[in-house]
C-alpha positions, 0 to 999 in steps of 0.5 A: 500500500502506498506510503505517503510524504509531507506533500500528501499530508498537507493536501489532507489538511495536516501541518508539516509538524503534525505529519512529523509527529505522526511519523514519530508516534508510529516510528515509521511513515504512514500509508495512505489509509493511515494518513486519512485516519490521522487527518480525520481524527486530528482535524479541528472538527474531531480533535478540538485541538484549538479549543480543548484547552479553553472548553475545560473551563466551562462548568459542566456539573450540577445535581440534575446533570447525569452526563456532561460533555464527552458523550454523544449528547448531554443528559439531565434528570427531569425526575420520575426516572425520566431524563432528557438527552440533548445536544446542538451541532453545526453543519455550516460548511456543507449547508453553504455548498449544498443547502438542502442536503447540508441542512437535512444531514445536519438534522439527521446527524443530531437526531442520531447523536440523541437516539444512539443514547437510547432516547426517542427524539421528541423535539428539534430546534435550529439556529440558522444565520444568513448573509445580508438580504441584498446578497444574491445568494441569501434567498436560495440558501435560506430556501434550501436550508429551510426545506432541508430542515423541514424535509428531514425532521418532518419525515422522521415525525419529530416536531420542530418546536423553536428556533432562531433566524438572523441575517448579517453581511458577515455570513455572506460567504459562510452561513451557519446551520446549527441543529439541536435535538431533545430526546426522552429516555428512562434513566436506567436505559441510557446507552453509552459509547464506551466499548468493554470486554474482549473478543466482543463482536463489532456490528455495522448497522444501517445504510450501505457505505458509499463515496458521499461525504469523504473528507466531510470533517476535514472540509468542515475544518478549512476556510472557503476559497474560490473552488467551493463548487469542487467541494460538493462531493464532500457533502453527505446525502440524507435519507430520513426514511432509512433513519426512521427505520434505524431509530426504531430498530435501535430502540427495539434492540435497546429494550433488551440487554444485548448492547455493550456500546453504541456510537453513530457514524457521524463526522469521519464515519467509521473512523471516528466511531470505532476509534472513540469506542476503543479509546473510551474503553481502553481497548483495541478494535479489529475490523475486516473491511471486506465485511462492510456493506458497500453500495459502490463497486471497488471501494478502497479501505481509505474510502470505506474508513472516511466515507460519511454516508448517513444513517449508520451505527456501530455497535459492540454486542454481547457474545451470542446476541448476534442472531437476535440483533440481526433478526431485528435489523432484518425486520426493519430492512436494514443492513447488519454485518459483523465486521470485527471484534474488540481486542486487547491490542489497544490498536485499531487494526484494519484488514482488506483482501486478507492483508493488514492495511492499517495498524495504529495505536488508539492513543496516538489518535485521541490522547496524543492528538495535537492540543494548541494554546493559540495566541489570542488578542484581548478585546477592549470594551468600546467607549460609549457613544455620546450621540451628540448630533442626534435629536431624539425629539425629532424622531417619530416613535411610530416611524421608528417602531415600524422600521424595527418591527419590520427589520429582517432580524425582528420580523415574524419568521412564520414563513420559515416555521410553517414549513416545519411540522411542529405538532406531530407526536401530539405533545407540542404545547407551545409552538414556534414564535414564542420565547421557548418551544414547549413539549409535554412529557407524553402521558404526564403533567410535566413539560420540557421547554427549550430555546436557542439563542445567539447574539453575534452583534454583542459578541463582536462588540465585546466577546466577554459581555456577549458570551454572558448575554447569550446565556442570560438570554437563554435563561430568560426565554425559559423562565418566560414560559414558566420553566426552571432552567436546568442546563445548556448545550452550545454551538460555538461558531467562529472564524479561523483560530489561527487569527489572533483576533478570532481566537480572542473572540473565542476565548473571551466568549467562552469565558463569558459563557462560563461565568454566566453558566456558573452564576446562574447554575445553568451548566453546559452538558454538551456542544460543538465547536465550529472554526474556520467559518470564513471565506479567504481571510474574512471571518464571521462575527463570533456566533456562539449559539446556546440551546437551553432546556428547562422543566415545567413540573405542571404544564397547566402553569405554562406561560405564553407571551400573548396578552390575555384580558382587557383591563389587566395590568402590565408591569416591567420587571428589571430596570431600564437604564437607556442603553442604546449602544449596539441596539437595533435602534442604533444600528438601523435608525442611526446607522451607528455600529460602534459602542459597547453592548449592554452590561449583564448583571448576573445577580439581577438576572438570577434574582429577577428570573427566580422572582418571576418563577415565584410569581408564576408558581403562585398563579399571578402571571397571565402572560410574560415576555423577556425584553431583548432585541429591539427593546421594550416597545418591540416586546410590547408590540409582539405581545399585542400582536400575539394576543390581538389586544392593545395596551394604553401605556402610562406616562413613565416616571423615568426621566430619560427621553422616550426613544431611549426608554422604549428602544434601549436593550438593557438586560434582565428585563421582562414584561408581565401581565397580571390581574388588577386584584393581584397587584398588591401581592405581586408588589409584595413579592417583588419588594421582598426580593428587591426587584425593580419594577414599574407599572407600564399600562393597562390592556385595552381592545385593539390599539397600542397607545404610546402617549396621547399623540401616538396610537397604532392599531393592532392591524398596523403592528401586524402588517409591520411585523409579518410581511417582510419575510413573506414578501422577500421570499416571494419577490 
């Protein structure tokens, strides 16, 4: 078999010193199959070589955490022997090259991560980011990605319950597609990927192996250039109907006691799945590649090991259980093959046509993979803008509100989520468009809330503050529906780690996430790092996406954001300071892109959120919504639109001008609706907890009355907010 040189190693994405390290570890020159395996396991996507050092600082434990990072997905306890398995993953590069299949296989891959642990998927979410609406590629990319997400999730019969979509010119050459799945499992039926025992059969199940997706993981660890079209063969092709069969077959096998370990074949396919199982079990694995079911003729060992064909799993079985397992997979019309066994060699040994074609110590691929302490630049907190040349009194509130409600990052995304089946399985009790999606735990009174958030603008202005803010935003979105936040998963999307500024953004965002997670007792249980999101030398804005999960013990206490009843009172929880810098108002109305993001006070975030949960527990809250992008008046307008009711705002005692009051993006704030008779009890609880509050106004029939002069009908609010995306996609 062909031995390789440094030039071939560099073509595989390895650095010269990494190639030298491989030769030193093996004490010889690798052959082409071995080099392919090293290039897959040592790329950024699989080895986390630039991020491992910093990810270790994230808080990952709490009383509710059953499994933190290091497995296929994180697992949290939701009581009564029930657990939720969840994770978010990126499929950015494939989705830019081929949007439908890139997004579809992203959804398929994250669902496999969840059901490989024994959990039945119960909800999907996504965080998708596109270039400027004016960019000629944006519309087709958006259409393809949405069809791909819907196509796969809908066919699998798993509801898509929530998500986030944003547009920014920094994604013109590199869109982001982050997919998240939640699954439900009994605590005593969780499956792990750690191989155990000697001479145990290693089983391949699912679809046949083809040539699609070869070098997918390596492509995900490289920047884009002008030759992007040539990379299409590295994008995997999905088949949700096969995955549905695979899900049912795996869950049926999991009912018994046949499985020792199970791992899906995701990035780097058979290579990463076999090596991760061996590494975790401190064992070796021997595979006969002639026994791998292939759908194309004359596939080489190199191609078989690096293919990322979808809908495949690797299982270590108990001896003697092969026939029982085969019957199940035959019944579901899936391939089943005994391709090897566990050994005590601690090596990955591959055979093809009766010849040994690879023999690599597992620890050289995992523990000895490179780990870099890359140079990074600290970001300074930008100076506040003085806005001396702006006459706020000259701005008409109604005009500003119209522009902000119809802004592409605030407008209704109904065009997107209408294409997803969000009610399949019959347990979705809060659908997309609210603060969080909510699904009932089937046959119980419990419900699980989930949301996904990111704030690239804040992270770009000051990564440390932005990292804190995105965790706090996730926390508020869960609390707004009445859920007690439990844990998060994160998908960290950044430019090249070899660029000191990009690396600095990563390090400080992680620090911010870590500080907020620790303080809010909201640990990180799973996640993914996606570097090299850039075209040529230009990286995206730093975009850490946070998927939060919380529990509602009694789903009848779930809260939604739509205003409920005329004459009810509306309050604001949390203090309005008038922070305009980095707000949507500053960027869209004043065209001001500089300045610091709003400060995040973690004490107030925790205190305000826990106080709101106390009010919900006491049945005082009729509707709630957190205040984020677009500020106070934007949040009120959305509550009016959702509830088809208006509000007459009281004159604020706040001394700042109306524009700052209504459109600033101070953190830690919520709008709540209560009955007038409950006001004194609500105030008592807020005062007891030292929570700042103001009375905002009273719910009326069908208009938003801002001051005596400014009135906007609900129909006007709806037209501002609901038409932009529909018109954009149909024009």
